Legacy VTK file of the C-alpha trace (Angstrom):
# vtk DataFile Version 3.0
C-alpha trace
ASCII
DATASET POLYDATA
POINTS 760 float
5.563 5.415 11.211
3.751 2.824 9.188
5.649 2.721 5.880
3.982 -0.022 3.906
1.371 -2.776 3.917
3.566 -5.437 2.330
1.001 -8.237 2.233
-2.210 -9.516 3.810
-3.278 -13.104 3.209
-6.357 -14.907 4.402
-7.907 -11.972 6.310
-11.377 -10.790 5.330
-11.472 -9.552 1.740
-7.703 -9.837 1.534
-7.396 -13.367 0.194
-3.931 -12.780 -1.244
-2.985 -9.108 -1.097
0.501 -8.122 -2.236
0.976 -4.378 -2.551
1.662 -3.202 -6.105
3.610 -0.145 -7.228
4.761 2.671 -4.968
2.493 2.171 -1.971
4.789 3.703 0.637
2.888 5.612 3.328
3.727 9.213 4.185
2.942 11.546 7.073
-0.593 11.884 5.684
-1.828 8.783 3.862
-5.313 8.863 2.365
-6.737 5.445 1.532
-9.834 5.199 -0.642
-12.032 2.109 -0.694
-15.596 1.256 -1.531
-17.723 0.034 1.329
-17.040 -3.635 1.921
-13.534 -3.510 0.398
-11.529 -3.917 3.611
-11.273 -0.630 5.543
-12.698 -2.223 8.683
-10.372 -5.198 8.265
-7.297 -2.941 8.144
-8.467 -1.184 11.320
-8.949 -4.557 13.018
-5.438 -5.626 11.984
-3.898 -2.439 13.387
-5.975 -2.685 16.580
-4.810 -6.288 16.982
-1.219 -5.092 16.640
-1.234 -2.226 19.130
-3.378 -4.157 21.654
-1.559 -7.434 20.948
-4.861 -9.315 20.646
-4.390 -11.902 17.863
-8.070 -12.878 18.050
-8.979 -9.662 16.230
-7.138 -11.021 13.170
-7.986 -14.687 13.617
-11.683 -13.865 13.869
-11.518 -12.267 10.419
-9.933 -15.248 8.645
-11.076 -15.423 5.029
-13.947 -17.887 4.819
-13.405 -20.868 2.564
-9.626 -20.497 2.525
-7.503 -23.099 4.354
-4.462 -20.821 4.620
-4.222 -19.268 8.123
-4.140 -15.456 8.337
-0.805 -13.789 7.611
0.054 -10.075 7.724
3.310 -8.332 6.838
3.696 -4.657 7.764
6.736 -2.432 7.350
7.432 0.296 9.911
10.272 2.766 10.078
11.686 0.653 12.912
11.530 -2.601 10.910
9.173 -5.326 9.705
6.387 -6.832 11.856
4.525 -9.977 10.805
1.508 -11.926 11.969
2.044 -15.644 11.500
0.955 -18.762 13.351
-1.564 -16.757 15.337
0.853 -14.222 16.828
2.629 -10.946 16.090
6.392 -11.038 15.708
6.804 -7.835 17.731
4.785 -5.348 19.740
3.934 -1.898 18.360
1.813 0.192 20.750
2.155 3.534 18.927
-1.127 3.289 17.022
-4.531 4.804 17.794
-7.615 3.860 15.770
-10.882 5.730 15.531
-13.515 3.528 13.938
-16.850 1.907 14.627
-15.265 -0.440 17.161
-13.874 2.462 19.176
-17.279 4.124 19.188
-19.292 1.011 20.078
-16.817 -0.003 22.798
-16.404 3.387 24.481
-19.169 5.857 23.628
-22.437 4.317 22.460
-23.978 1.457 20.544
-27.022 1.962 18.405
-28.820 4.886 19.976
-28.020 4.407 23.654
-25.292 4.382 26.289
-25.233 1.354 28.607
-23.258 0.457 31.730
-20.376 -1.062 29.779
-20.015 2.124 27.754
-19.804 4.170 30.956
-17.093 1.877 32.259
-15.121 1.945 29.037
-15.550 5.682 28.647
-14.157 6.119 32.129
-11.004 4.406 30.891
-10.876 6.707 27.886
-11.263 9.865 29.935
-8.950 8.881 32.754
-6.150 7.775 30.439
-3.751 4.849 30.649
-2.514 5.589 34.156
-5.994 6.263 35.499
-7.343 3.110 33.873
-4.709 1.031 35.593
-5.429 2.640 38.959
-9.216 2.453 38.644
-9.298 -1.098 37.416
-7.094 -2.305 40.229
-9.427 -1.079 42.933
-11.945 -3.844 42.400
-10.258 -6.049 39.870
-6.750 -6.567 41.182
-7.614 -9.704 43.098
-9.439 -11.061 40.080
-6.512 -10.158 37.849
-4.105 -11.931 40.167
-6.353 -14.973 39.960
-6.492 -14.626 36.180
-2.732 -14.231 36.086
-2.383 -17.409 38.117
-4.603 -19.198 35.626
-2.526 -17.844 32.766
0.634 -19.010 34.484
-0.926 -22.408 35.084
-2.127 -22.713 31.492
1.182 -21.499 30.092
3.086 -23.928 32.299
0.743 -26.706 31.233
1.840 -25.964 27.671
5.465 -26.110 28.836
5.020 -29.411 30.638
4.779 -31.394 27.419
8.352 -30.307 26.677
9.709 -30.996 30.162
11.468 -34.157 31.241
9.522 -36.394 33.643
9.820 -35.242 37.268
11.394 -31.955 36.124
9.919 -28.799 37.601
8.881 -25.975 35.321
11.317 -23.605 37.014
14.165 -26.077 36.422
13.063 -26.452 32.793
12.982 -22.685 32.194
16.457 -22.363 33.776
18.043 -24.787 31.303
20.810 -23.052 29.362
21.336 -23.274 25.601
24.031 -25.703 24.439
25.560 -25.471 20.971
26.483 -29.188 21.065
23.071 -30.376 22.215
22.287 -32.368 19.059
25.546 -34.326 19.280
24.972 -34.989 22.977
21.448 -36.214 22.321
22.693 -38.521 19.560
25.344 -39.973 21.897
22.844 -40.396 24.716
20.377 -42.121 22.384
23.064 -44.546 21.245
24.153 -45.239 24.829
20.586 -45.869 25.940
19.831 -48.099 22.982
22.990 -50.086 23.657
22.019 -50.544 27.303
18.525 -51.652 26.363
19.963 -54.264 23.976
22.956 -55.240 26.049
22.426 -58.990 25.678
22.334 -58.708 21.901
25.439 -56.509 21.897
27.396 -59.078 23.885
26.648 -61.663 21.188
27.569 -59.452 18.270
30.992 -59.872 16.721
33.635 -57.241 16.443
35.321 -56.396 13.151
37.857 -58.840 11.666
41.343 -57.881 10.508
42.484 -58.564 6.959
45.251 -61.133 6.571
47.502 -61.158 3.510
50.780 -63.072 3.559
53.949 -61.401 2.451
55.334 -62.363 -0.907
57.670 -65.431 -0.501
61.122 -63.999 0.323
62.953 -66.871 -1.442
61.340 -66.253 -4.799
64.144 -64.102 -6.213
66.838 -66.557 -4.965
65.006 -69.428 -6.609
65.007 -67.633 -9.962
68.756 -66.997 -9.676
69.714 -70.566 -8.574
72.208 -72.665 -10.818
74.477 -75.839 -10.454
78.244 -75.557 -10.630
78.817 -79.371 -10.401
77.375 -80.178 -13.835
80.218 -81.092 -16.205
80.811 -78.604 -18.897
81.096 -81.308 -21.600
77.722 -82.806 -20.555
76.104 -79.421 -20.663
77.615 -78.695 -24.069
76.492 -82.004 -25.581
72.957 -81.642 -24.161
72.664 -78.097 -25.560
74.008 -79.225 -28.969
71.517 -82.103 -29.014
68.652 -79.796 -28.151
69.707 -77.347 -30.832
70.134 -80.065 -33.430
66.585 -81.272 -32.907
65.075 -77.812 -32.410
64.127 -78.691 -28.846
65.487 -75.579 -27.099
62.086 -74.468 -25.722
60.669 -77.671 -24.233
63.498 -80.158 -24.728
64.819 -80.282 -21.187
61.500 -81.365 -19.616
60.993 -83.912 -22.414
64.436 -85.451 -21.982
64.098 -85.463 -18.197
60.813 -87.308 -18.426
62.224 -89.750 -21.013
65.200 -90.767 -18.835
62.773 -92.106 -16.240
61.521 -94.677 -18.759
65.010 -95.879 -19.851
64.891 -99.058 -17.700
67.873 -101.409 -17.734
69.635 -99.209 -20.299
66.904 -100.035 -22.801
65.469 -97.346 -25.105
61.753 -96.871 -24.436
61.194 -96.282 -28.180
63.150 -99.053 -29.946
64.178 -101.280 -27.022
67.830 -101.142 -28.133
70.559 -101.053 -25.524
71.759 -97.664 -24.374
74.899 -98.991 -22.773
78.056 -97.230 -23.841
76.279 -94.362 -25.583
78.101 -91.205 -24.521
75.179 -88.920 -25.235
72.913 -90.815 -22.843
75.612 -90.638 -20.210
75.762 -86.873 -20.763
71.984 -86.699 -20.322
72.240 -88.549 -17.024
75.009 -86.301 -15.816
73.092 -83.159 -16.816
69.694 -84.183 -15.432
70.963 -85.034 -11.976
69.151 -85.252 -8.638
69.924 -81.558 -8.021
68.331 -80.714 -11.316
65.143 -82.533 -10.324
65.204 -81.004 -6.879
65.346 -77.520 -8.438
62.454 -78.269 -10.733
60.458 -79.588 -7.791
61.263 -76.428 -5.870
60.046 -74.318 -8.775
56.814 -76.320 -8.980
56.300 -76.052 -5.221
56.742 -72.283 -5.420
54.048 -72.103 -8.083
51.647 -74.061 -5.941
52.423 -71.859 -2.956
51.718 -68.707 -4.955
48.407 -70.144 -6.113
47.501 -70.942 -2.541
48.249 -67.542 -1.039
47.360 -65.291 -4.006
44.720 -67.309 -5.813
41.076 -66.452 -6.295
40.117 -68.007 -2.963
42.502 -65.705 -1.131
41.030 -62.612 -2.808
37.480 -63.857 -2.169
38.302 -64.361 1.523
39.514 -60.763 1.784
36.425 -59.413 0.001
34.190 -61.447 2.314
35.841 -59.934 5.392
35.330 -56.448 3.935
31.628 -57.128 3.384
31.215 -58.617 6.850
32.999 -55.681 8.445
30.748 -53.232 6.589
27.715 -55.022 8.051
29.223 -54.934 11.536
29.922 -51.201 11.189
26.310 -50.478 10.186
25.138 -52.361 13.279
27.541 -50.735 15.728
26.961 -47.235 14.375
23.542 -47.429 16.026
25.294 -47.457 19.372
28.594 -45.641 18.845
29.934 -42.769 16.814
32.411 -44.608 14.586
33.722 -44.026 11.108
33.900 -47.130 8.889
37.369 -48.384 7.873
38.185 -47.887 4.204
40.447 -49.973 1.987
41.174 -47.964 -1.184
41.873 -51.144 -3.203
38.683 -52.877 -2.044
37.327 -53.236 -5.556
40.624 -54.375 -7.117
41.893 -56.968 -4.637
41.536 -59.872 -7.032
43.174 -57.883 -9.842
46.220 -57.000 -7.699
46.753 -60.585 -6.527
46.107 -62.047 -9.960
48.555 -59.665 -11.630
51.292 -60.593 -9.147
50.550 -64.305 -9.360
50.597 -64.320 -13.152
53.827 -62.341 -13.345
55.463 -64.711 -10.845
54.141 -67.825 -12.611
55.535 -66.574 -15.907
58.952 -66.280 -14.312
58.627 -69.752 -12.771
57.704 -71.245 -16.130
60.827 -69.699 -17.639
62.881 -71.104 -14.778
61.282 -74.528 -15.122
62.196 -74.596 -18.802
65.849 -73.716 -18.071
66.583 -74.696 -14.472
70.307 -74.091 -14.821
69.848 -70.508 -16.006
69.266 -67.507 -13.708
65.979 -65.744 -14.528
65.800 -61.935 -13.893
62.470 -60.641 -12.353
61.598 -58.171 -15.167
59.554 -54.917 -15.170
56.113 -56.515 -15.168
56.847 -58.534 -12.053
58.475 -55.563 -10.338
55.407 -53.339 -10.957
53.039 -56.061 -9.795
55.094 -56.565 -6.639
55.098 -52.794 -5.900
51.320 -52.671 -6.289
51.052 -55.674 -3.987
53.224 -54.038 -1.341
51.078 -50.867 -1.525
48.054 -53.098 -0.911
49.801 -54.578 2.131
50.390 -51.088 3.506
46.709 -50.184 2.981
45.672 -53.393 4.723
47.932 -52.524 7.665
46.250 -49.086 7.936
42.834 -50.718 7.578
43.649 -53.155 10.384
44.801 -50.322 12.633
41.444 -48.595 12.061
39.665 -51.887 12.778
41.588 -52.212 16.030
40.448 -48.726 17.081
36.825 -49.554 16.242
37.035 -52.823 18.124
38.292 -50.925 21.157
35.220 -48.668 20.948
32.966 -51.714 20.535
34.548 -53.433 23.531
34.029 -50.298 25.620
30.420 -50.019 24.441
29.809 -53.669 25.398
31.310 -53.062 28.820
29.270 -49.899 29.351
26.069 -51.594 28.186
26.655 -54.460 30.580
26.882 -52.228 33.644
24.582 -49.369 32.489
21.573 -48.112 34.482
18.823 -47.881 31.859
16.633 -45.638 34.005
19.450 -43.202 34.635
20.341 -43.135 30.945
16.697 -42.524 29.996
16.497 -39.729 32.543
19.650 -38.112 31.177
18.342 -38.356 27.609
15.003 -36.845 28.629
16.828 -33.939 30.220
18.911 -33.316 27.095
15.799 -33.381 24.922
14.097 -30.962 27.281
17.182 -28.728 27.163
16.969 -28.635 23.366
13.197 -28.026 23.393
13.644 -25.185 25.894
15.359 -23.039 23.265
13.162 -23.792 20.221
11.018 -21.129 18.536
7.917 -22.856 19.888
9.002 -23.026 23.529
11.072 -19.856 23.853
8.001 -17.573 23.714
6.274 -19.743 26.335
9.237 -19.354 28.691
9.296 -15.643 27.980
5.583 -15.524 28.667
6.113 -17.291 31.997
8.693 -14.722 33.042
6.391 -11.929 31.928
3.414 -13.419 33.752
5.386 -13.983 36.939
6.649 -10.422 36.861
3.169 -9.137 36.166
1.796 -11.095 39.110
4.414 -9.646 41.421
3.671 -6.188 40.135
-0.037 -6.724 40.702
0.563 -7.805 44.256
2.750 -4.774 44.894
0.320 -2.474 43.147
-2.533 -3.726 45.280
-0.950 -2.002 48.256
-0.657 1.431 46.702
-3.383 1.704 44.032
-6.201 2.929 46.243
-4.173 5.856 47.531
-3.276 7.030 44.041
-6.579 6.669 42.234
-8.608 9.409 43.892
-5.827 11.968 43.564
-5.314 11.127 39.924
-9.028 11.235 39.097
-9.499 14.634 40.704
-6.583 15.964 38.691
-7.537 14.789 35.195
-11.275 14.319 34.893
-12.159 18.006 34.939
-9.408 18.723 32.416
-10.720 16.010 30.081
-14.224 17.367 30.229
-12.953 20.788 29.185
-10.878 19.246 26.371
-13.877 17.331 25.014
-15.951 20.485 24.958
-13.209 22.358 23.112
-13.278 19.745 20.352
-17.071 19.803 20.233
-16.837 23.514 19.693
-14.129 23.179 17.024
-16.194 20.650 15.095
-19.158 23.034 15.375
-21.333 20.756 17.490
-24.529 22.318 18.857
-24.154 20.781 22.320
-21.683 20.340 25.172
-21.237 17.915 28.073
-21.047 18.494 31.789
-17.869 17.701 33.718
-17.672 13.900 33.935
-17.957 12.247 37.308
-16.838 8.803 38.430
-18.354 6.192 40.676
-17.598 2.692 41.955
-21.203 1.564 41.859
-21.348 -2.155 41.192
-17.717 -2.562 42.205
-16.353 -1.382 38.828
-15.265 2.216 38.200
-17.385 4.011 35.611
-18.105 7.548 34.517
-21.150 9.580 33.773
-21.906 12.947 32.247
-24.856 14.926 30.946
-25.560 16.443 27.561
-25.961 20.244 27.623
-28.373 21.442 24.965
-29.545 25.033 25.096
-27.986 25.188 28.570
-30.272 22.368 29.683
-28.735 19.174 31.093
-29.990 15.885 29.663
-29.178 12.560 31.308
-27.591 9.860 29.199
-30.177 7.301 30.175
-29.770 3.699 29.068
-31.433 1.257 26.648
-34.457 0.979 28.954
-35.051 4.727 29.282
-38.629 5.507 28.149
-38.895 7.342 24.869
-40.963 10.106 26.478
-37.952 11.166 28.576
-35.129 13.253 27.063
-31.951 11.182 26.906
-28.973 10.407 24.716
-30.966 8.355 22.263
-33.644 10.934 21.473
-31.794 14.248 21.825
-28.716 13.652 19.636
-28.839 13.040 15.911
-26.649 10.435 14.213
-24.279 13.230 13.215
-24.184 14.543 16.801
-23.326 11.097 18.123
-20.503 10.719 15.612
-19.234 14.162 16.553
-19.320 13.307 20.264
-17.383 10.095 19.708
-14.758 11.908 17.626
-14.420 14.589 20.318
-13.781 11.933 22.965
-11.126 10.340 20.731
-9.373 13.620 19.961
-9.418 14.659 23.615
-7.926 11.318 24.618
-5.229 11.730 21.969
-4.458 15.286 23.048
-3.738 14.155 26.605
-1.562 11.233 25.548
2.076 12.080 26.429
3.305 9.793 23.637
1.165 11.288 20.872
4.220 12.603 18.960
5.141 8.976 18.202
1.618 7.842 17.334
0.186 6.709 14.014
-3.458 7.834 14.149
-5.971 5.978 11.971
-9.425 7.350 11.101
-12.030 5.161 9.417
-14.776 7.238 7.772
-14.986 9.765 10.656
-17.506 11.963 8.834
-20.506 9.595 8.933
-23.784 11.517 8.946
-22.014 14.912 9.065
-23.222 17.929 7.136
-20.818 19.679 4.766
-19.919 22.451 7.264
-19.110 19.970 10.014
-17.166 17.855 7.500
-14.828 20.783 6.832
-14.243 21.246 10.552
-13.596 17.523 10.915
-11.028 17.643 8.123
-9.273 20.493 9.903
-9.056 18.536 13.183
-7.672 15.501 11.335
-5.110 17.767 9.682
-4.087 19.110 13.111
-3.492 15.525 14.295
-0.822 15.224 11.637
0.900 18.279 13.105
1.115 16.921 16.653
1.362 13.182 15.869
3.817 11.173 13.808
1.368 10.113 11.114
-2.260 10.221 10.035
-3.960 7.488 8.005
-7.435 8.370 6.759
-9.649 5.654 5.246
-12.797 6.647 3.422
-15.237 5.570 0.758
-15.801 9.213 -0.249
-13.180 10.649 -2.636
-14.577 14.129 -2.050
-13.942 13.982 1.684
-10.397 12.731 1.056
-9.892 15.571 -1.423
-10.756 18.134 1.271
-7.805 16.928 3.358
-5.557 16.346 0.319
-5.785 19.984 -0.684
-4.554 21.134 2.763
-1.382 18.991 2.820
2.031 19.835 1.375
2.822 17.527 -1.587
5.880 16.041 0.117
3.757 14.889 3.102
0.826 13.281 1.292
0.095 9.986 -0.431
-3.112 8.480 -1.787
-3.755 4.753 -2.031
-6.734 2.574 -2.850
-8.158 -0.753 -1.725
-9.147 -2.217 -5.062
-11.123 -5.292 -5.981
-9.168 -7.969 -7.879
-11.566 -10.413 -9.430
-14.530 -11.391 -7.291
-12.847 -12.391 -4.035
-9.649 -10.437 -3.436
-8.575 -6.909 -2.497
-5.217 -5.265 -3.060
-3.460 -2.048 -2.026
-2.467 0.065 -5.030
-1.556 3.623 -5.902
-4.456 6.005 -6.450
-4.619 9.292 -8.294
-7.103 11.318 -6.295
-7.117 14.102 -8.869
-8.228 11.733 -11.601
-10.597 9.907 -9.284
-12.727 12.952 -8.742
-12.909 13.846 -12.418
-16.515 14.480 -13.451
-16.281 12.725 -16.806
-15.307 9.414 -15.327
-18.168 9.522 -12.845
-20.611 10.578 -15.548
-19.573 7.597 -17.651
-19.972 5.250 -14.695
-23.361 6.769 -13.986
-24.401 6.337 -17.626
-23.427 2.647 -17.550
-25.297 2.077 -14.295
-28.467 3.789 -15.562
-28.359 1.799 -18.787
-27.883 -1.448 -16.886
-30.624 -0.820 -14.325
-33.169 1.244 -16.299
-32.161 0.745 -19.938
-31.570 4.479 -20.255
-29.269 5.902 -22.886
-28.371 5.384 -26.527
-26.717 1.920 -26.931
-23.951 3.197 -29.191
-23.112 5.962 -26.701
-22.981 3.339 -23.944
-20.604 1.207 -26.036
-18.325 4.229 -26.494
-18.172 4.641 -22.681
-17.008 1.067 -21.975
-13.378 1.425 -22.989
-12.763 4.871 -21.390
-14.138 3.576 -18.082
-11.759 0.597 -18.116
-8.861 2.788 -19.263
-9.445 5.279 -16.429
-9.788 2.411 -13.968
-6.423 0.939 -15.015
-4.682 4.332 -14.967
-6.033 5.059 -11.485
-4.606 1.751 -10.273
-1.244 2.209 -12.027
-0.679 5.917 -12.625
3.052 5.389 -13.234
2.629 2.389 -15.522
-0.061 3.558 -17.937
0.028 6.940 -19.668
-3.005 9.111 -20.249
-2.857 8.285 -23.951
-2.680 4.495 -23.509
-5.704 2.810 -25.053
-7.372 -0.262 -23.604
-5.603 -2.437 -26.174
-2.208 -1.104 -25.073
-3.122 -1.631 -21.422
-4.305 -5.203 -22.054
-1.107 -5.953 -23.972
1.089 -4.650 -21.147
-0.790 -6.760 -18.588
-0.462 -9.873 -20.754
3.277 -9.284 -21.231
3.769 -8.922 -17.482
1.903 -12.161 -16.879
0.631 -13.590 -13.601
2.714 -11.134 -11.553
0.460 -8.256 -12.654
-2.364 -7.338 -10.289
-4.923 -7.204 -13.128
-3.832 -10.442 -14.779
-6.782 -12.445 -13.329
-9.233 -10.135 -15.163
-7.226 -9.342 -18.300
-9.202 -11.828 -20.418
-12.450 -10.021 -19.534
-10.854 -6.651 -20.349
-9.619 -8.002 -23.688
-13.055 -9.410 -24.520
-14.696 -6.049 -23.841
-12.039 -4.300 -25.945
-12.664 -6.668 -28.886
-16.422 -6.115 -28.525
-16.039 -2.328 -28.659
-13.947 -2.485 -31.850
-17.007 -3.531 -33.825
-18.532 -0.110 -33.155
-15.421 2.022 -33.642
-15.066 3.726 -37.057
-11.292 3.505 -36.995
-11.380 -0.269 -36.551
-14.516 -1.278 -38.463
-15.598 0.584 -41.639
-19.124 -0.721 -41.107
-19.294 0.447 -37.484
-22.206 2.783 -38.158
-24.369 -0.041 -39.483
-23.167 -2.767 -37.146
-26.293 -3.990 -35.316
-26.392 -3.708 -31.516
-27.762 -6.650 -29.548
-29.271 -5.094 -26.432
-28.928 -8.259 -24.331
-25.301 -8.638 -25.396
-24.579 -5.008 -24.525
-26.197 -5.432 -21.105
-23.852 -8.344 -20.465
-20.763 -6.299 -21.322
-21.986 -3.311 -19.294
-22.485 -5.607 -16.318
-19.003 -7.084 -16.756
-17.440 -3.609 -17.014
-19.172 -2.336 -13.884
-18.107 -5.463 -12.002
-14.484 -5.043 -13.105
-14.250 -1.472 -11.820
-15.986 -2.399 -8.562
-19.340 -0.646 -9.031
-22.416 -2.033 -7.342
-25.056 -3.490 -9.639
LINES 1 761
760 0 1 2 3 4 5 6 7 8 9 10 11 12 13 14 15 16 17 18 19 20 21 22 23 24 25 26 27 28 29 30 31 32 33 34 35 36 37 38 39 40 41 42 43 44 45 46 47 48 49 50 51 52 53 54 55 56 57 58 59 60 61 62 63 64 65 66 67 68 69 70 71 72 73 74 75 76 77 78 79 80 81 82 83 84 85 86 87 88 89 90 91 92 93 94 95 96 97 98 99 100 101 102 103 104 105 106 107 108 109 110 111 112 113 114 115 116 117 118 119 120 121 122 123 124 125 126 127 128 129 130 131 132 133 134 135 136 137 138 139 140 141 142 143 144 145 146 147 148 149 150 151 152 153 154 155 156 157 158 159 160 161 162 163 164 165 166 167 168 169 170 171 172 173 174 175 176 177 178 179 180 181 182 183 184 185 186 187 188 189 190 191 192 193 194 195 196 197 198 199 200 201 202 203 204 205 206 207 208 209 210 211 212 213 214 215 216 217 218 219 220 221 222 223 224 225 226 227 228 229 230 231 232 233 234 235 236 237 238 239 240 241 242 243 244 245 246 247 248 249 250 251 252 253 254 255 256 257 258 259 260 261 262 263 264 265 266 267 268 269 270 271 272 273 274 275 276 277 278 279 280 281 282 283 284 285 286 287 288 289 290 291 292 293 294 295 296 297 298 299 300 301 302 303 304 305 306 307 308 309 310 311 312 313 314 315 316 317 318 319 320 321 322 323 324 325 326 327 328 329 330 331 332 333 334 335 336 337 338 339 340 341 342 343 344 345 346 347 348 349 350 351 352 353 354 355 356 357 358 359 360 361 362 363 364 365 366 367 368 369 370 371 372 373 374 375 376 377 378 379 380 381 382 383 384 385 386 387 388 389 390 391 392 393 394 395 396 397 398 399 400 401 402 403 404 405 406 407 408 409 410 411 412 413 414 415 416 417 418 419 420 421 422 423 424 425 426 427 428 429 430 431 432 433 434 435 436 437 438 439 440 441 442 443 444 445 446 447 448 449 450 451 452 453 454 455 456 457 458 459 460 461 462 463 464 465 466 467 468 469 470 471 472 473 474 475 476 477 478 479 480 481 482 483 484 485 486 487 488 489 490 491 492 493 494 495 496 497 498 499 500 501 502 503 504 505 506 507 508 509 510 511 512 513 514 515 516 517 518 519 520 521 522 523 524 525 526 527 528 529 530 531 532 533 534 535 536 537 538 539 540 541 542 543 544 545 546 547 548 549 550 551 552 553 554 555 556 557 558 559 560 561 562 563 564 565 566 567 568 569 570 571 572 573 574 575 576 577 578 579 580 581 582 583 584 585 586 587 588 589 590 591 592 593 594 595 596 597 598 599 600 601 602 603 604 605 606 607 608 609 610 611 612 613 614 615 616 617 618 619 620 621 622 623 624 625 626 627 628 629 630 631 632 633 634 635 636 637 638 639 640 641 642 643 644 645 646 647 648 649 650 651 652 653 654 655 656 657 658 659 660 661 662 663 664 665 666 667 668 669 670 671 672 673 674 675 676 677 678 679 680 681 682 683 684 685 686 687 688 689 690 691 692 693 694 695 696 697 698 699 700 701 702 703 704 705 706 707 708 709 710 711 712 713 714 715 716 717 718 719 720 721 722 723 724 725 726 727 728 729 730 731 732 733 734 735 736 737 738 739 740 741 742 743 744 745 746 747 748 749 750 751 752 753 754 755 756 757 758 759
């Protein structure tokens, strides 16, 4: 069953239709719409679905709207959509009786031509008979058409195939969950081969080099001299203390001894011979002392060399260069860049260690004979440095792995066959394309077309033998069934038993009209008017009745009718009231033997005839309603309220005033708001109560905002409401004397009629 029209966009009057409220279909769904509001469009959409002919929708694309047609329908079995020019699923269990059915199968205008006879033959014979009859003369043509379809479909597939790949090989390609990764690898391999010469010139990544901290540093800090006389050391220390030279005295005295030439004081030029203190100085500041100081100074220079700013800058430069190399090689290989966690703090780590070490060396230089302990600051700096060395070792191991990949890529690129690589890449791309949403249906279509072709070829052998037997069995039965329905609908004529012929090479049928027991030929468009024929013996109502009888007879013989949704579009055209009642009864009977009946009509009275026959649980009424000037929506509809006399009298009063200036202006003003209120309640019977005034309705729409169906016209409704207040005693004490501008009133009457969808 069709459960819901969810949305229709860009099709006919349905510019942007999104169903509002409870619009769920039931076993009997009655859909009211003015002429020109979209009944024919809905029939075309459903015919497109059950025949799987997208052109029926595409040909009704909303003019002036760039958005392609989209349809979303909900069935008991699931959702079906029309997007990108195709239906998402097939749904054959629909039958539609409308003007298209009549003009295709029964008559057009006032005559029956050859094409009608051929199509009617298909209707009478049924699906199996149609297939048999058509194959007699058309099977060869259909095989040719199928070959063209296969060729065209395969032409569409060829743009996805790899060069030199056959279509059969392309269709046979299996899905691969790793296809994207394989394509990426193949693209890199091909690109590397194409640029092999450049790759051979490109450098690999460089390793980071950072010397270990000097192992003799701690021993140097702890070094002392046992050979220095204790008395000399004592006297030197006392001298330094006496002159407050403990901090920088030793370097000063050491430097001064170098200038004491020939035992002469460099300050006063007096002789230093025999002065015990000077002898103590010379004993204290011995060659070993100077050697230790030189060793301390050399260590400082060495630390500056290996841990100075230039060393850190060299490491940072290698990191930057390696990053550039990685970006280049990632075009040709799947590699992860090496990461050094301390990359941004290299200089800080080296500087902290160097400064801590230099501080210790300065302390040692000031007191060479004293052991200097490393201290916490130096220890922490050294630990941080060693952690950096470990990170660099890990970084270099990663670099070595990358370089191995690069070397292999260079080797592969050097010996690669570019054509073979391109061919392999093309095949992978074709394999991916084979299983895309765009290509998958084409491959499915190829399989379907190939199977259909084989079936046609097999059917060609047996079809002729089956057709005659089938025709003899069913055609007489169909004729009787059609006449039963003509009798039920109270038609004043019958038809003779249809016959079939292959005249012209295409099977067709013919019958005669029996009026007053006299047979009348169908004739054709060229039949003279002075000869009795279809066009001058049947009234418009008779023709409609005949077409409906053919449809009902076809439906009765359909073995799948219990699963069918049957759609009728204004089936009572040109019928008198008695025949209308009979027609309603036959439509009701369809709902008994079929899954669902959908009746579309512009006449609320006709819908009411069927409504009154149906159990409340099985019936639903909906409406195709105008929204603004260029859109139609599907909404709930209260058929009981719709047929109320007062509402129609008010509409009639507004129309007569607008067209003929009939009626008292103040009475017309009093009708404006009730008409709009009834219109809104009919659209939203569960949202607006019977007592809701137009002001309340306008307020609710404004609070809901753009999501409300009537939001595009709420400003017009509000303007009309404000206008009417001037002539309402409860809202304007001077309402009785408020002047009425006839031209202004005509404008508001016109706007009201337009809002509720009345013709002007």
